[in-house]
N, C-alpha and C positions, 0 to 999 in steps of 0.2 A: 495891205493884206498879203499874206504869203501865197505863192503860186499853188501850193497843195490845197490850201483852204479854198482858193478860187475854183480849182478843179472839182473839189467836193461839192461846192455850191452848184456848179453846172451839172454835175452828175445827179444831184438830188432834183434839180429842175427837170432834167431829161426823164428821170424816173416818174415824176408826176405827169409829164406830158404823155409818156408811154401808157400810163394807166387811164388817161382821159381821152386819148385819141384812138381810133380804130385801126390805125396803121403806124408803122415805126418811123415817125417823123424824127425823133431824136437820133436814130441811127443814120438817117440821111444827113442831118445837120452835122453829125460828128465826122462824116466822111467828106463833107463839103469844104 
């Protein structure tokens, strides 16, 4: 898998989490 494709997959997963959770967990995971 290309790095760009992997980043896109993570971005989509974070987007779904952001819509299903009441607080920005994806942002915290991205900074960790």
